[in-house]
N, C-alpha and C positions, 0 to 999 in steps of 0.2 A: 546542352546535351553533351554527355561525355564523349571524348574522342578515342580514348584508349579502352581496351578491353577490360583492364583492371579497374578503371574508373567506373565503367558501367556496372561491373560486379559490385563494387563498393556502394553504388547508388541503390542497387537492388537490395543489398543487405541492410543498408541504412533504413530504407522504407519498411522492410520487414521487421526490423528491431523496433522502430518507432511505433509501428502498429501494435506490437506485442506490449511494449512499455505503456502505451496509452490504455490498452485494455486492462492491464494489471492496476494501473493507477486509478482508473475509473472505478474498478471494483473496490479498491481500498477506500476511495472517497465515499462510496455508497455505504460501506460498513461503518466508517467514521460518522456519517450522517445518522445512521440508525443508532449508534452508540450514544451520540450526543442527545438524540431524541429520548432515549430510554433514561439517560441521566436526568434530563429535564422533568421526566415523569416520576422520578424517584423509584423506579422499578429495579430493585436490587438484583433479583434473580435474572431478569432479561439482560441487565447490564453486564453481569458477570459472564453469562453465556456468550454475549457478543464480544466481550473483551478477549475471551479465549479464541474465538474465531478470528478476531482482528490481529491478535498477536501471531497466530499461525500464518495468516496472510502476509503480515509484515516480514516475518522471518523468511518466508518463501520468496518474497520479492527481493529481499537483501541477498539471498542465496543465488538468485538468478541474475543479479546485477542491475535490477531495475532501481533499487534504492541502495544508497551507500550504507556501509555498516554503521557508522555513527548516526546517520539520519534515522535509521531503523531503531537504534537504541534510544534515541531521543524521543521518538514517537511512542515507543513502548513505555518509557518512563513517565511521560505526560499522561498517557492513557491510564496507567496504574495509579498515578497520583489522583486523578479524577475519580476513579473507582473507589479508592480508599477513603476519599473525602465523603463519599456517599454513605459508606457503612458506619 
């Protein structure tokens, strides 16, 4: 248990940020799952639609600080590579 007032505040903030980050990452994980599933089914239209949603979500997560900039760029690059291989 924190002894200082500032430590208690940091603990509260840390829990809040961790909860937000988990929610965003879980959402990204589900979108990735749907995208991989559509790639497996060779559904080009659904895959391209999901890729747009996924890229938007990745960019938003990077902007909010949930993902680092290079991590987001790498994810988007791999995503587009898979999508282009399908076409």
